[in-house]
C-alpha positions in Angstrom: 141.6 145.2 27.7 143.6 148.3 28.4 141.9 151.5 29.4 143.4 154.8 28.6 143.2 157.5 31.5 141.5 160.6 30.4 142.8 163.9 31.9 140.4 165.2 34.6 140.3 169.0 35.0 139.5 170.8 38.5 136.8 173.4 38.8 139.3 176.1 38.8 141.0 174.9 35.5 137.6 174.8 33.8 136.6 178.2 34.9 140.1 179.6 33.7 139.4 177.9 30.2 135.9 179.2 30.1 136.8 182.6 31.5 134.1 182.4 34.2 134.0 182.4 37.8 134.6 179.0 39.7 131.0 179.6 41.4 129.6 179.4 37.7 131.4 176.0 36.9 130.0 174.9 40.3 126.4 176.1 39.6 126.5 174.4 35.9 127.6 171.1 37.4 124.7 171.1 40.2 122.2 172.4 37.5 123.4 169.3 35.3 124.5 171.8 32.6 127.9 170.4 32.9 128.9 166.7 33.5 131.3 166.2 36.1 132.6 163.5 38.3 132.1 163.9 42.3 135.0 162.8 44.3 134.8 161.8 47.9 136.0 164.4 50.6 135.6 165.4 54.0 135.3 169.1 53.7 132.2 171.4 53.3 132.5 172.1 49.6 131.9 169.4 47.0 135.2 168.4 45.0 134.5 167.7 41.2 136.4 166.9 38.3 135.6 167.5 34.7 136.5 165.3 32.0 138.7 167.0 29.0 136.4 165.5 26.5 133.3 167.0 28.3 134.8 170.5 28.2 135.9 170.1 24.5 132.0 169.1 23.6 130.9 172.3 25.8 133.2 174.5 23.6 132.2 172.9 20.2 128.6 173.3 21.1 129.3 176.9 22.1 131.2 177.7 18.9 128.5 176.1 16.8 125.9 178.4 18.3 
């Protein structure tokens, strides 16, 4: 079985596409409003990646409202 790799976007890329601040994207992730993958790290700030399909569904939901 071959698995295709889906593009993962950084918090900065998601913020730019949604035209919001990075802090807003991080808040949405922490509140559960935006699904993200948490990566292992050693720094103070959490590192997240958002699937392109997740961002697309958020944008579709926004456009439908």
